[in-house]
C-alpha positions as CSV (number, residue, x, y, z in Angstrom):
1,M,23.7,10.8,-8.4
2,S,23.9,11.5,-5.2
3,P,21.1,10.7,-2.5
4,G,21.4,13.8,-0.8
5,P,22.3,13.8,3.1
6,A,23.6,11.5,5.0
7,R,20.8,9.7,7.1
8,S,21.2,8.6,10.3
9,L,23.2,4.8,11.3
10,T,19.8,3.3,12.4
11,V,18.1,0.7,11.1
12,H,15.1,2.9,9.9
13,G,17.9,5.7,8.7
14,I,19.7,3.5,6.2
15,A,15.7,2.7,5.3
16,E,15.7,6.4,4.1
17,A,18.4,6.4,2.3
18,G,17.6,3.1,0.8
19,V,14.7,4.6,-0.2
20,A,16.2,8.4,-1.7
21,L,18.4,6.5,-3.9
22,A,15.8,4.0,-5.2
23,D,13.9,7.5,-5.8
24,G,16.4,8.7,-7.8
25,G,17.6,5.9,-9.6
26,G,15.5,3.1,-10.2
27,L,16.8,-0.3,-7.5
28,D,19.5,-0.6,-9.3
29,A,20.9,2.2,-7.8
30,V,20.3,0.0,-3.8
31,T,23.5,-1.6,-3.5
32,M,24.8,-2.2,0.2
33,R,27.7,0.1,-0.5
34,S,25.6,2.5,-2.3
35,V,23.6,2.7,0.9
36,A,26.7,2.8,3.6
37,R,28.2,5.7,1.6
38,A,25.0,7.9,1.7
39,V,24.4,7.2,5.9
40,G,28.6,7.9,6.0
41,T,29.1,3.4,6.9
42,T,30.7,0.7,5.0
43,A,29.2,-2.0,3.6
44,P,30.4,-4.3,5.9
45,A,29.3,-2.0,8.9
46,L,25.6,-2.0,7.6
47,Y,25.3,-5.6,7.8
48,R,25.0,-5.4,11.9
49,Y,21.6,-3.2,10.9
50,V,20.7,-5.8,7.3
51,A,21.5,-9.0,6.9
52,S,21.3,-8.4,3.1
53,R,20.3,-6.5,0.1
54,E,17.0,-8.0,0.3
55,E,16.3,-7.2,4.5
56,L,16.9,-3.7,2.9
57,I,14.7,-3.7,0.1
58,G,12.0,-4.6,2.9
59,R,12.9,-2.2,5.1
60,M,12.6,0.6,2.1
61,V,9.0,-1.1,1.0
62,D,8.0,-0.2,4.4
63,V,9.4,3.5,5.1
64,V,7.0,4.0,2.1
65,S,4.4,1.9,3.3
66,A,4.3,4.5,6.9
67,A,2.3,6.4,4.2
68,L,-1.1,5.6,3.8
69,D,-3.2,6.5,5.7
70,H,-5.9,4.2,7.1
71,P,-9.4,5.2,8.5
72,D,-11.7,3.3,10.9
73,P,-13.7,1.2,9.6
74,S,-17.3,2.7,8.6
75,G,-19.3,-0.9,8.0
76,D,-18.3,-0.1,4.0
77,W,-15.8,-2.6,2.9
78,L,-15.8,-1.4,-0.3
79,K,-15.4,2.1,1.0
80,D,-12.8,1.7,3.1
81,V,-10.6,-0.9,0.5
82,L,-10.9,1.2,-2.7
83,A,-9.9,4.4,-0.7
84,V,-7.1,2.9,0.3
85,A,-6.4,1.4,-2.7
86,E,-6.3,5.0,-4.1
87,Q,-4.0,5.8,-1.6
88,Q,-1.7,2.4,-2.7
89,V,-1.6,4.0,-6.6
90,A,-0.6,7.3,-5.2
91,L,2.4,5.6,-3.7
92,H,3.6,3.4,-6.5
93,R,3.6,6.8,-8.4
94,A,6.0,8.6,-6.5
95,H,8.3,5.6,-5.9
96,P,7.6,3.6,-9.2
97,W,11.0,1.1,-7.4
98,L,7.9,-0.3,-5.5
99,A,6.1,-3.1,-7.9
100,A,9.7,-4.5,-8.2
101,A,10.3,-4.3,-4.5
102,S,7.8,-6.1,-3.1
103,A,7.8,-8.8,-5.0
104,L,11.1,-9.2,-3.5
105,P,11.2,-12.3,-0.9
106,S,12.0,-10.2,2.6
107,P,10.5,-10.6,5.5
108,L,7.3,-8.3,6.1
109,G,8.1,-4.5,7.9
110,P,5.9,-3.4,11.1
111,H,3.6,-1.1,8.6
112,V,3.1,-3.4,5.9
113,L,1.4,-5.7,8.5
114,D,-0.5,-3.1,9.6
115,H,-2.1,-2.6,6.7
116,V,-2.1,-6.1,5.9
117,E,-4.4,-6.1,10.0
118,W,-6.7,-3.0,9.1
119,V,-8.2,-5.2,5.7
120,I,-8.2,-8.2,7.7
121,A,-10.2,-5.6,10.0
122,V,-12.4,-4.4,7.4
123,L,-13.2,-7.7,5.5
124,T,-14.3,-9.7,8.8
125,P,-17.5,-9.0,8.6
126,V,-17.8,-10.2,5.0
127,G,-17.5,-13.5,6.4
128,A,-14.9,-14.5,3.4
129,P,-12.2,-17.3,3.8
130,G,-8.7,-16.1,5.4
131,R,-7.4,-17.4,2.4
132,A,-9.6,-15.3,-0.4
133,V,-8.8,-11.8,2.6
134,M,-4.7,-12.7,1.8
135,E,-6.0,-13.5,-1.5
136,A,-7.5,-9.7,-1.9
137,V,-4.6,-7.9,-0.1
138,A,-2.2,-8.9,-2.9
139,L,-4.3,-8.4,-5.6
140,T,-5.3,-4.5,-4.5
141,N,-1.7,-4.4,-4.2
142,G,-1.4,-5.8,-7.7
143,A,-4.3,-3.8,-9.1
144,A,-2.4,-1.0,-7.9
145,A,0.7,-1.2,-9.0
146,L,-0.5,-2.3,-12.8
147,F,-2.4,1.1,-12.9
148,A,0.0,4.0,-11.7
149,G,3.0,1.9,-14.3
150,A,0.6,2.6,-17.1
151,G,1.6,4.4,-19.7
152,P,0.3,7.3,-21.7
153,S,-3.5,6.8,-23.1
154,P,-3.3,5.5,-27.1
155,G,-4.0,7.8,-29.8
156,P,-4.5,7.4,-33.2
157,E,-0.5,6.4,-33.5
158,L,-1.3,3.1,-32.1
159,F,-3.8,1.9,-34.5
160,R,-1.7,3.2,-37.6
161,D,-1.4,-0.7,-39.1
162,L,-4.5,-1.5,-38.7
163,E,-6.4,-2.6,-41.6
164,P,-10.6,-3.0,-41.7
165,D,-10.8,-6.3,-44.1
166,R,-8.4,-7.6,-41.8
167,Q,-9.5,-6.6,-38.4
168,P,-13.2,-5.5,-38.7
169,G,-14.3,-5.4,-35.2
170,L,-11.8,-3.1,-34.2
171,A,-12.1,-0.6,-36.8
172,A,-16.0,-0.5,-36.2
173,L,-15.5,-0.6,-32.3
174,L,-12.8,2.8,-33.1
175,A,-15.4,3.9,-35.7
176,G,-17.3,4.4,-33.0
177,A,-15.6,5.2,-30.1
178,A,-12.1,7.6,-30.3
179,P,-9.6,5.9,-28.5
180,G,-8.7,8.3,-25.9
181,P,-8.3,7.8,-21.9
182,P,-9.3,6.5,-19.2
183,S,-11.8,7.4,-17.4
184,D,-11.4,8.7,-14.0
185,D,-13.0,5.6,-12.0
186,L,-11.7,2.9,-13.9
187,F,-9.9,1.4,-11.3
188,R,-12.7,1.9,-9.4
189,R,-15.5,-0.6,-11.2
190,V,-12.0,-2.8,-11.8
191,L,-10.7,-3.5,-8.1
192,T,-14.5,-3.6,-7.6
193,G,-15.3,-6.2,-9.9
194,I,-12.0,-8.2,-9.1
195,L,-12.7,-8.0,-4.8
196,T,-16.3,-8.8,-5.0
197,A,-16.2,-11.4,-7.4
198,M,-13.5,-12.9,-4.6
199,L,-15.3,-12.7,-1.9
200,D,-18.5,-13.6,-3.2
201,A,-19.7,-10.3,-1.5
202,P,-22.0,-7.5,-1.7
203,A,-20.7,-3.8,-2.7
204,S,-21.8,-3.0,1.5
205,R,-23.4,-4.0,3.9
């Protein structure tokens, strides 16, 4: 599958070529050879710009992370974090390889570091310990990846093997509430619960 026109032979251009390959064929499509072909060079020459495939993938994460729009802190920390977290869900949906790429041990690029710096600025008034703030960064990203990767809403066929005598509680629940799509605010409610408990902070101050 062609990744499109060749990118410039710069770190940014190489990372863009990797993003195009991953968007088209998943993270497995990103090899030093395939990216080298996309930028019109050889794999050995590529190592003058990125030291390893892991570093290349880290650069790819940074390239797509540049799309996040971080508003000036409003004083309502939860509102601010949720607004960017919803952008993260959209980012993961646009780049399904992003969750696996983010889990690899690679240096954080400047746009990812800018995101962490923004979260720190938003959460500083909360007074939470530094460790809790960093955990909030990680769990927000993880929750965004989880919701972005959720499959189709369950239908009745999901429960075709249900035996009311064996699973009476589930049968009773389904009798009163047929399975359907999750509520529109499910992500916000889940993330709100996680963050307020983790940071031991009210929704706003």
